C-alpha positions in Angstrom: 20.2 10.8 28.1 17.1 9.6 26.3 14.5 8.8 29.1 12.3 6.9 26.6 15.0 4.5 25.5 14.8 0.8 26.3 18.1 0.8 28.2 17.0 3.7 30.4 13.7 2.1 31.2 15.3 -1.3 32.0 17.9 0.3 34.3 15.2 2.4 36.0 13.0 -0.6 36.6 16.1 -2.6 37.8 17.2 0.2 40.1 13.6 0.7 41.5 13.1 -3.0 42.2 16.6 -3.5 43.6 16.1 -0.4 45.9 12.8 -1.7 47.0 14.2 -5.2 47.8 17.2 -3.7 49.7 14.9 -1.4 51.7 12.5 -4.3 52.6 15.4 -6.6 53.5 17.1 -3.8 55.5 13.9 -3.0 57.4 13.2 -6.7 58.1 16.8 -7.1 59.2 16.4 -4.2 61.6 13.1 -5.4 63.0 14.3 -9.0 63.5 17.6 -7.8 65.0 15.8 -5.6 67.5 13.5 -8.4 68.4 16.5 -10.8 68.8 18.5 -8.3 70.9 15.5 -7.5 73.2 14.7 -11.2 73.7 18.3 -12.0 74.4 18.6 -9.3 77.0 15.3 -10.4 78.6 16.5 -14.0 78.8 19.8 -12.9 80.3 18.0 -10.9 83.0 15.7 -13.8 83.7 18.7 -16.1 84.2 20.3 -13.7 86.6 17.1 -13.4 88.5 16.9 -17.2 88.6 20.5 -17.4 89.8 19.8 -15.0 92.7 16.7 -16.9 93.6 18.5 -20.3 93.6 21.6 -19.1 95.5 20.5 -16.4 97.9 16.7 -16.7 98.3 17.0 -20.4 98.9 19.1 -19.8 102.0 17.2 -16.8 103.3 15.6 -18.8 106.1 19.1 -19.6 107.5 20.9 -16.3 106.8 18.0 -13.8 107.2 16.7 -11.1 104.9 19.2 -8.5 105.9 22.2 -10.8 105.1 20.6 -11.7 101.8 20.2 -8.1 100.8 23.8 -7.4 101.7 24.9 -10.3 99.6 23.0 -9.1 96.6 24.7 -5.7 96.9 28.2 -7.2 97.3 28.0 -9.9 94.7 26.2 -8.1 91.9 27.0 -4.4 92.4 23.9 -3.2 90.5 24.8 0.5 90.8 28.2 0.0 89.3 26.9 -2.3 86.6 24.0 0.0 85.8 21.5 -2.8 86.7 18.2 -2.8 88.4 17.7 -5.4 91.1 14.7 -5.7 93.4 13.5 -8.4 95.8 10.0 -8.2 97.1 8.0 -10.3 99.4 4.9 -12.1 98.1 2.8 -10.1 100.5 3.9 -6.8 98.9 6.8 -5.5 101.0 10.1 -4.6 99.4 13.1 -6.5 100.9 15.8 -4.9 98.7 16.0 -2.4 95.8 19.2 -1.2 94.1 20.1 2.5 93.9 20.2 4.7 90.8 22.8 3.6 88.2 25.8 5.6 87.3 24.5 6.3 83.7 21.3 7.7 85.1 19.1 5.9 82.6 16.4 5.2 85.1 15.2 5.8 88.6 14.6 2.5 90.6 11.7 4.0 92.6 9.8 4.7 89.4 9.7 1.0 88.4 6.3 -0.5 89.1 6.1 -3.8 90.9 4.9 -6.8 88.9 1.4 -8.1 89.5 0.5 -11.5 90.6 -0.3 -12.5 87.0 2.0 -12.8 84.1 4.3 -15.5 85.5 4.6 -18.7 83.5 4.7 -22.2 84.8 8.4 -21.9 85.7 7.7 -18.7 87.7 9.3 -16.4 85.1 7.9 -13.1 84.0 9.7 -11.0 81.3 8.6 -7.5 80.6 9.7 -4.1 79.2 8.8 -1.1 81.3 8.7 2.4 79.8 10.1 5.1 82.1 10.7 8.9 81.7 14.4 8.4 81.1 14.0 5.3 78.8 12.9 1.8 78.7 13.9 -1.0 81.1 14.1 -4.7 80.4 13.2 -6.8 83.4 13.3 -10.5 84.1 11.4 -11.6 87.2 11.4 -14.9 89.0 9.0 -16.0 91.7 10.7 -18.2 94.3 8.7 -19.2 97.4 7.5 -16.1 99.1 9.8 -13.8 97.2 10.0 -12.2 93.8 13.4 -11.4 92.3 13.6 -8.8 89.5 16.7 -8.0 87.5 16.6 -5.4 84.8 18.8 -3.3 82.5 18.3 -0.2 80.4 17.6 -0.6 76.7 20.1 2.3 76.0 22.9 0.0 74.9 20.5 -2.1 72.7 19.1 1.0 71.1 22.6 2.3 70.5 23.5 -0.9 68.8 20.4 -0.7 66.6 21.2 2.9 65.7 24.7 1.9 64.6 23.2 -0.9 62.5 20.6 1.6 61.0 23.5 4.0 60.2 25.4 1.2 58.5 22.3 0.3 56.5 21.6 3.9 55.6 25.2 4.3 54.3 25.7 0.9 52.9 22.4 0.3 51.1 22.8 3.4 48.7 26.3 2.4 47.9 25.2 -1.2 47.3 22.4 0.0 45.1 24.7 2.4 43.2 27.2 -0.4 42.5 24.5 -2.8 41.5 22.8 -0.3 39.2 26.1 0.7 37.6 26.8 -2.9 36.9 23.3 -3.4 35.6 23.7 -0.4 33.3 26.9 -1.8 31.9 25.2 -5.2 31.4 22.1 -3.7 29.8 24.3 -1.6 27.4 26.3 -4.6 26.4 23.1 -6.7 26.0 21.5 -4.0 23.8 24.6 -3.1 21.8 23.7 -5.7 19.1 20.3 -4.0 18.8 21.9 -0.7 18.3 24.2 -2.1 15.6 21.2 -3.6 13.8 19.2 -0.3 14.1 22.1 1.7 12.6 22.6 -0.7 9.8 18.9 -0.9 9.1 18.8 3.0 8.9 21.6 2.9 6.2 19.7 0.4 4.0 17.5 1.9 1.2 16.2 0.9 -2.2 19.7 1.7 -3.6 21.6 -0.8 -1.4 19.1 -3.6 -0.6 21.9 -6.1 -1.3 23.4 -5.3 2.1 22.3 -7.2 5.2 22.0 -6.6 8.9 24.7 -8.0 11.2 23.6 -11.4 12.6 24.2 -11.7 16.4 25.7 -15.1 17.2 23.9 -15.5 20.5 21.5 -18.2 19.9 18.6 -16.2 21.4 15.8 -14.0 20.2 18.2 -11.3 18.8 19.8 -13.8 16.4 16.4 -15.1 15.2 15.3 -11.5 14.8 18.3 -10.5 12.7 18.0 -13.6 10.5 14.3 -13.0 10.0 14.9 -9.3 9.1 17.6 -10.3 6.6 15.2 -12.8 4.9 12.6 -10.0 4.7 15.2 -7.6 3.2 16.1 -10.3 0.6 12.4 -10.6 -0.3 12.1 -6.8 -0.6 15.2 -6.7 -2.8 13.7 -9.3 -5.2 10.4 -7.4 -5.3 12.1 -4.0 -5.9 14.4 -5.4 -8.5 11.5 -7.0 -10.3 9.6 -3.8 -10.2 12.5 -1.8 -11.6 13.1 -4.4 -14.4 9.4 -4.2 -15.3 9.4 -0.4 -15.4 12.6 -0.3 -17.5 11.5 -3.0 -19.9 8.0 -1.5 -20.3 9.4 2.0 -20.9 11.9 0.7 -23.4 9.3 -1.4 -25.3 6.7 1.4 -25.4 9.1 3.9 -27.1 8.9 2.1 -30.5 5.1 1.7 -30.8 4.7 5.3 -29.6 7.1 6.5 -32.3 5.3 4.5 -34.9 1.9 5.8 -33.7 3.2 9.4 -33.9 4.5 8.9 -37.4 1.2 7.4 -38.6 -0.8 10.2 -37.1 1.4 12.9 -38.6 1.1 11.2 -42.0 -2.6 10.9 -41.6 -2.9 14.6 -40.6 -1.3 15.7 -43.9 -4.1 14.2 -45.9 -5.9 17.2 -47.6 -9.2 15.3 -47.9 -9.7 15.1 -44.1 -12.4 17.1 -42.6 -11.6 19.9 -40.2 -12.9 18.2 -37.1 -11.1 15.0 -38.1 -7.8 16.9 -38.4 -8.5 18.5 -35.0 -9.1 15.0 -33.4 -5.8 13.8 -34.9 -4.0 16.8 -33.4 -5.5 16.0 -30.0 -4.3 12.4 -30.4 -0.8 13.6 -31.3 -0.8 15.7 -28.1 -1.7 12.7 -26.0 0.9 10.6 -27.8 3.5 13.2 -27.0 2.4 13.2 -23.4 2.7 9.4 -23.3 6.1 9.6 -24.9 7.2 12.1 -22.2 5.9 9.8 -19.4 7.7 6.9 -21.0 11.0 8.8 -21.2 10.6 10.0 -17.6 10.0 6.4 -16.4 13.0 5.2 -18.4 15.1 8.0 -16.8 13.8 7.0 -13.3 14.7 3.4 -14.0 18.2 4.3 -14.9 18.5 6.5 -11.8 17.3 3.6 -9.7 19.9 1.4 -11.3 22.7 3.8 -10.2 23.4 5.3 -13.6 23.1 8.9 -12.4 26.8 9.5 -11.4 28.7 7.8 -14.2 30.4 11.0 -15.1 31.7 13.1 -12.2 33.5 16.3 -13.2 34.1 19.7 -11.6 32.0 22.5 -13.1 30.7 26.0 -12.2 27.1 25.6 -11.1 26.3 29.3 -11.7 27.6 29.1 -15.3 25.5 26.0 -15.9 22.3 27.6 -14.5 22.8 30.8 -16.6 23.3 28.8 -19.8 20.3 26.6 -19.1 18.1 29.6 -18.4 19.1 31.2 -21.7 18.2 28.0 -23.5 14.7 27.9 -21.9 14.1 31.6 -22.5 11.7 31.0 -25.4 9.5 28.9 -23.1 9.3 31.9 -20.6 8.7 34.4 -23.4 5.6 32.6 -24.6 4.0 33.5 -21.2 5.8 36.9 -20.8 7.5 35.6 -17.7 10.7 37.3 -16.6 13.5 34.9 -15.7 16.3 36.4 -13.6 19.6 34.8 -12.6 21.5 35.8 -9.5 24.6 33.6 -9.6 27.6 34.0 -7.3 30.9 33.5 -9.1 33.1 30.4 -8.7 30.5 28.1 -7.1 32.3 24.9 -8.1 30.7 21.5 -7.5 31.5 18.0 -8.6 29.1 15.6 -10.2 27.3 14.6 -13.4 26.9 17.9 -15.4 24.2 16.6 -17.6 22.1 15.3 -14.6 22.6 18.6 -12.8 21.4 20.4 -15.9 18.3 18.1 -15.9 17.6 19.3 -12.4 17.7 22.9 -13.5 15.5 22.2 -16.5 12.9 20.4 -14.5 12.7 23.0 -11.8 12.7 25.9 -14.2 10.1 24.2 -16.4 7.9 23.5 -13.3 8.2 27.2 -12.2 7.2 28.5 -15.7 4.3 26.1 -16.0 2.7 27.2 -12.7 3.5 30.9 -12.9 0.8 33.1 -14.5 1.5 35.3 -17.5 3.6 38.3 -16.7 5.1 36.6 -13.6 8.7 36.4 -12.4 11.1 33.4 -11.8 14.3 33.9 -9.9 17.3 31.5 -10.1 19.8 32.1 -7.4 23.2 30.4 -6.9 25.1 31.0 -3.6 27.4 29.3 -1.1 26.4 28.4 2.4 29.4 27.0 4.3 30.6 23.9 2.5 27.5 23.7 0.3 26.3 25.2 -2.9 22.7 26.4 -2.9 20.5 26.5 -6.0 17.1 28.2 -5.5 14.4 28.4 -8.1 11.7 30.8 -6.8 8.5 32.0 -8.5 5.5 34.1 -7.7 3.0 31.6 -9.1 -0.1 29.8 -7.8 1.9 28.1 -4.9 1.3 24.7 -3.3 -1.2 23.8 -0.6 0.4 23.1 2.8 -0.9 19.5 2.9 0.6 18.7 -0.4 4.2 19.8 0.4 5.3 16.5 2.0 4.3 14.6 -1.2 5.7 16.8 -3.9 8.6 14.5 -4.7 6.5 11.3 -4.9 6.1 9.7 -8.2 2.9 10.4 -10.1 1.8 12.8 -7.3 -0.2 15.8 -8.6 -1.7 18.5 -6.5 -4.7 18.9 -8.8 -5.3 16.4 -11.6 -7.2 18.9 -13.8 -4.5 21.5 -13.3 -1.7 19.1 -14.0 -3.4 17.7 -17.1 -3.9 21.3 -18.4 -0.3 22.0 -17.9 0.8 18.7 -19.4 2.4 17.3 -16.2 2.6 13.7 -15.3 3.9 14.0 -11.8 7.4 12.6 -12.6 9.5 15.7 -13.0 10.1 16.4 -9.3 10.6 12.7 -8.7 13.4 12.7 -11.2 14.9 15.8 -9.5 14.8 13.9 -6.1 16.4 10.8 -7.5 19.2 12.8 -9.2 19.8 14.6 -5.9 20.1 11.4 -4.0 22.5 10.0 -6.5 24.6 13.1 -6.5 24.7 13.4 -2.7 22.5 16.5 -2.8 19.3 17.5 -0.9 16.2 19.1 -2.3 13.3 20.7 -0.4 10.4 23.1 -1.1 8.7 25.9 0.7 5.4 27.4 -0.6 2.0 28.8 0.3 -1.1 29.0 -1.9 -1.1 32.2 -4.0 2.4 33.2 -2.7 4.6 31.3 -5.1 7.1 28.4 -4.4 10.8 28.1 -3.8 12.7 24.9 -4.6 16.1 24.7 -2.9 18.9 22.2 -3.9 21.8 21.9 -1.5 24.9 20.2 -2.9 28.4 19.9 -1.3 31.1 22.1 -2.9 33.9 20.4 -4.7 37.0 19.8 -2.6 40.1 21.8 -3.5 42.9 20.1 -5.4 
């Protein structure tokens, strides 16, 4: 899973915030529930103390203190009911105190007597006493010369709170997991149009600018974004088409005047009355005219490739045979520099495509290798199979290419060194043509090199499928 994706971050934030909210709500619920239960128990004990004061203490003058103590024991059975009951005189004497409860949660003798302060206007005093065996909730009522205390252990209340805490501990993670799972599904569905737009945008290049991104019919920001991007692609298409038309038209129109200029210069150079330096100047001009003509032809070839004319003829042919034949045709160019050209071609490397365009790739790469390999150097052409692909390698032991220039080698008009390229007659378009042909043929081209260690251009093209 991509932890930097928008969906992951949204779900993470959603899960974090939701977990925090659930934890806070659960904690508040537990605190308020504890307060409510303790207050309810205290109120209950105070009512029982008031009941004892109103029924038994009120008649103590007639029945006597001993009878009242017996009645408390008989009517309320504090030991059986695990309650604490104590009746004390206002002067400080204890009239009655219950025995230890059956559950053994407290010892009655350890419970301190209430002070004279703490009672409200109704004579009620509620308190929680901490004992070695646990806490005790006591409600006390002052009635005449007596104080009646009724209490109960907090054990049952704490057990209830523990059950609630266990329920929250189990239920909250399950609730968070369900909510996060639902949120993940919703986020994926919400971002699915963005994924479709991204995949379609990745498929659009200068060769298929007529295609458009899918428009999300949602009426929100995604719909406006897809419409705006489509308008931008339309503007880019118009700009690219205008540029391609300009290059094609300019290249086509320049061919005629360059041809006329070459003819006039050649005729002028044949004049015997010209001085030597004038004839040398005309020769230099003819070289520049030839260089301009080569650039124009390259630009015209690129414009045709951009227009999709690179794969008009798709036939099956032996790539090794084509490379060997092309190398033989260019042998004179290598012999002028005493460069040894070797071919290592595996048999039956059958590919499918435009044979003339593939030959143009070999010519451009081989010509480039010969140009930048010093006299007496070596150039190796190798044809091999690698899985379902045919591999064409053109390697030399020439001057090499600087590392920082490698990513730009297939850009148009890019030259590593202007002075070196002009000396060799390069215009920076040969490798661009190779790249464009490879894209049109469904092939890939890359280069590895180091300064002074030669270069290796590698073309990878799918093998032809069997009949």
